[in-house]
N, C-alpha and C positions, 0 to 999 in steps of 0.2 A: 784812884783807879775806879773803883763801882761809881762813886760820884759819878765822872767824866759818859761814865758808859749812860747811868739813868739819863747825862744829860745830853745825849748825844736820841738816845730813843724817841725821850720828849719832842725832842727838834722834828723828829721824821715824821711822828704822830700831828702836830703840829702844819706839816709840809704836808700829810694827807689831807687833811682836815679843812688849807688854807685851798688845798688843789680842789676836793671835792666842791668847794663854797662855789668856787669861779667855775666848777661843771656847771652848778646849779642855776648861774646866773646867765651863762652863755650858752651853755649846752639843754637849757628845757629842766622841766621835772623830771623825776627819775622812780615815781608812784609806780608802783608793779602792776595797780588795773587798768594803766594806758600808758601809748605814746603820743604824746602830746608837746605844747608849748608851752610859755607863759604871757601875761595880756596884761594890761591895766585898764583894757576899758572895761564895762561891767553890764555890758548886752545879753539879751534873749537870742540863742542861738534858734531859729525856727524854719520851719520846710520853704521860705523863700531865702536864706540862706546858702541856700543853694542848686544850682545849676538843674535842674531835670535831667536824668539820665536817657540822654536819646532812644530815640527806635530806627532798629538796624532793621535796613531794607535792600535789597538788590531788583527787582522790578516796581517800576510806578503803578497806578489804580487803572491805568489800560493796558498793563504786562507788560509795557518795554524796558527793557534793562537801563539802569540808571548810569552804572558805571562799570565797561565789557569785564573791564580786570574781576570783579566779583560774581560776575557769571559761572556756577558748576560746569566742571569741564562732562560731565556724566553721558554715560551713550545715550543714543537715541532711542535704545529699550528701555533703562530705567527713565527716559522721561515720557515716556507714554503708557508706561507701568503705573510712575504716581498717575497722570492724566485718568488712566482706565479705573485704577482702585478711588479712588476721589468721585468717578462718575457713577460706581459699581453702588459704594457709599452711598448715594444719594438716591439710588433705585434703593436698593435693601431698605432705609429707611420710610421712604413713601411706604411702600407695601406693609410692611411690617406695624407702621404706625396707623394706618387704615383696617391692616387688621384686629389693633387693639380697641379702634374705635363701634370697630365691629359685632367686638366681644370674643373674640377669638382666642386672643391671648391677654393677660392679664395686664401690663405693663410692658410700656415700651417709651425707651426716652435716642431723640433723634440727632443727627451730629452736625446739621444746617449749620452752617459759618467759621466749621473747626477746621474741616475734610484737612486745609493746609498744614495747621499743625499738628495730626495725625502722620498725614503720608511724609510729609519732610520731615520731622524728628526720627519717625521710625526706620526711613533710606539710610540714614546717616549712621545707623546702630548696628552693629554683628549680632548673625542672629545665635550670640551665644549672650549677650546680654541679657540681663533680666532686668521685666517692665514690671513695677507696680503701677496700674492704675488704679483710676479712683471712680468711673462708672461712665466716659464717656470719651474714652477711648477704642471703637471697634476698630477705627481704619488699621491699627497700631497693629492687630489683631490678623487684620485683611492683608497687610502687606507682607504679613511673616507668613503666610501662607494657612490660617483659618478656613476653612469652607464656608461658604453656604449653608451646604447641608446645617455644617457643626452649629452655627450664629441662630437658627432656625431649632434647631434639634432641642438649644439652650434655651429659649426663647419659649417653645412646648414643653420644654420637663420630659421631655417623653421616655423611653426607653433605653435611645440612643445619648439622652445627653449625658457627656462628659460628670455634672456635679448631679448627675441620679435623680434631680426632680428636684433636690431640695433645696435649691436656691430661687431669688424671685429673677423672673428674666432680666435678663444685657448683665445679669452678672457672670461675666465667661472669662474663664482660664486654662492653661492650656503647660502643661509640666513641659510636652514635647519643644512648645515655641518659647519656652521659657519670661513665662507671662504668668504672674500668679496670680489666681484670683479673685475678683473682684469682691469686694465689699461693700453695706451698706452705710458703715458711719462713715462721717466725714474726716478728713486727717488721718486715720489709726492707720493705714498704710506707708505715711511718712517715715518717724522712727524705727516701724518695721525695713524700710526700704535703708534707712542708712544701715540700721544691723547687717544687712544682707552687704552692702557697703563694704562696710568691714571685715566682715568674713574673708570679703573675696581680696582685700587689698593685694598687691601684687601677685595678680592672674593673672594681669591682662584682660579683665570683664571689669565692666560696670553697671552699675544697677541705672535707669534712669526712673524716680517718681514722677508722676503726675498725680496732680492736683489744680482744685479750681481756686479761685476768688477768694473763696467764698471759704470754703476747707484753710485757706490761708488767712481763715482771723480766729482758726482753732487752737487750743492751747499744743495741741500737739504737734503743729506747724512749727512754734517756736522752740521746744525739747528737739527736731529734726534739725532746727539749722544748728543749733547750737552744737550735739553733741556732733555731727557732719563737719563741724570747724575746727571742735575742742579735738577729736578721733581722728579727724583726717583722711574720711574715707573717699572714697573714687564715686560719686552719686552725683547724677544730677537730678536737682531737684527743679522740675520744670510747671510751671502754671499756666495752664491757663486762661487770660484773665481775658472773659470774655463778656465784660459791665457788668452781668448780675448773678448772684449767687443761685441760691432755688427761688427767689423771688428779691431780694432786696437790692439794690445797686450798690454801685460801688461807695457812691459818694456816702450812703448811709453804713458803709463796714468800716473804715479807715480815711485819713486823714494823711500826708505827706502825701510822698511820690512814688505809687500804689505798692507792692509788692518787690519789684526789683531792689526798693530802697533799703529792705529788708537785707539783703545778700552782703555789702559792702560794713554796715551797720555791725553785721555777726560775723566778720573777717573774711565771706566767700567771694571769691570771685563771682562776676555776675556778668549777667549779657539780658538789654532789652533789646524785640526784636520784634518783626511786621509779623500777624501771627494770620494774613490774608495773604500770608506771598512762600509756597510753598520752598522757592530759591532758599529766601533767608532762614526760610527755621532749618534746611539740610545744612546752612553756613553753619549755621549757629550751632546746631548739636554735633557737627561736626570734627569743628572749633571743642568744645564742650568734652567733648569724648576725647581730644587728645591728649585735653591739661590733665582730665581725670585720672587717662592714661600714665602719660611720664610722671607728672606730680604726685599723684595717689593721695589728692584734695578733693573738694567737691565744687559742680560751680551750679548756681542760682541763673536758670530763664525764665526771665516772663516773657511770653508771649501776648502779642498785643489783639486783642479779636474782639469778635461779636458772637452771641450766640441769635441766630435768625431761627428759630424754633422755640414753642413752648420748652421748659426744663423738664420734662418729661409728661406722661398725657394725665397725667395728676394735676396738671395747672395751666394754666389760661392767662398768659403772658401781659396780656389787653390790660388788663388788670392794676400794672405797674409799667405799664410803657405802652406809647401812642403805635399804632398797628402805621401812622405814616415814617415812624424813626426807623420799623423792622423796614419798611421799605425801601427807604435811603440807604441803608445796609447793601440791600440786598443788588440793588442796581448800581452803587457808586462803588464800591467794594469788596465783590461773591471775589472769594479762592479758587474756585474749581472754574467763572468764566473769566478771569484774568488770567490761569494759566492754559485755557486755553486761546484765548486769543495771544498765549508767546508762541507756543506751537503749531498756531498757522501760521506765524509768520514765522518760523523755522520752517516751513513749508511741510511738517510731518503730521497733522493734522486739516481738516475740513470736514466740508459740512456731510457731506455722503457716507462721509466714515463715524461720523456724531451718530447719524440718524440709526448706522446698522449698528452701533453699538447698543446704542439704548434701548435695541429693542431688541437686539440678542440676552443682556443685561436685566432687562424683564422677563424676560422667561425664564432665563437659569436661575433666577431671583423664585418665581412661580413654580419650578418645578421641583425649590426644594420646598420651598412652602404647601406646596401640596402633600407632598410625602411626608414632611413632618406632622405636620395633622388626622394625618393616616393613624403613625405610629400610636403603637399604647403607652401608657404610662409607668413610669415603674414598676417593679411587681413589690405593693404596699408595703410587706415586711422591711423594706430599704430606711424606713422613718425608726428605727431602732439599730439598724447597723451599721458600720463605717465609722460609731465615736468611739469607740475603745476598740485595743487591738483587738482584746478576750474580753467578748461580752462578759459582762458581770451578771450572778445571776437575777439580781432584783429588774433588772432590762428584761431579764431571757424570761420573767416570770410572767412581765409586763406584755412584752409579745403574741406567748402562749395565750393568754386570759382573752386579746384581741383579736386573739384567731379565733381560739372559741367562741366569743360574739361575731365575728363576723361572720363564721360560718351557720349561725345558730339564728340571724337573719339578716343574709344576703341577699333577700331580696328588697332591701331599703339601701344596699350599701352596692354603687355600681362598677363591680366587682369586673366585668366584662372589660373593661375599658384598663384596665391591669394589666400589663407580661402575666 
């Protein structure tokens, strides 16, 4: 009896082993590290093995809609706000860039060529969604209601600057608008954004994290991709691939199919869209947000564009690219001009409206600029405050020592310029 039972168990184990072997032969390998198939061909897998990820677009380079079924049914008021915000951003950039060249502010970065990335993506989000920017997303803040005066005050670091003068110019932030304050180090915002998205799981809100092709070369980017995938976080990892990092062409940064290819490699749903097409940016971000909310998982968006301006006022882009190249992109695929043509063809815009708006936009920026320049700096003791909830004794001692020093030698310090 016992012998028969043992034989029965042995036959059962044999059948299980046989079934397992047949599964390995017909169904593919069962290694836990990857879901894949067997092959008898010993060949390298290279970048050319795969078809490059296509670039989604709604409009052609002339501003004409290619497929009417992809034209988003946005109200005319929304379309006009999208365009006027893009134009206002251009106007503000021109004035503040020139003010830096005149020595009136210390630093600035323009957004020329990337306006559609900002406005199109911002329009597809809700006000409750959290934004982690890099440093070239002023249009996102403008869409959400950050005023011209707030932009100027931050660049001057005056008493009304939300950061109290403790940040470089263009390092914006707004708690009210759910825009996390920008920091200079590249890529640090990426794992932070994933962590914030993990905390917001199930809330109906998403996090969008903007970064450039240069930041995607940082180690933090790979950590963010992996954390977002494995922890299943509702975050949109939005890459502005503008062709150049601070001064490094993408051909010197990476091989393979851009940044979008990293999404599937990490197991993340991915979209690649035309960053010069504001409607494509809107559709891509809208789809990504819907997926994040429904599935509670991440999405990678690669917005393909071109940085028309210098990286910053500390950069001369002619050192690594030709002026002819810049002129070609400006004339052939300008996101603002393209959208202007689209609105004109719909009967929503014309040259008379354009002239009136540009005139008013310049007046509004100059009004904010003059007011911001006249405001005093924050009280200089701010440099000792807001770091700790309760100021430690050694910091108090340093502040008091500085107060005594300034009072003793106040003729050498511009104390009248501070609040």
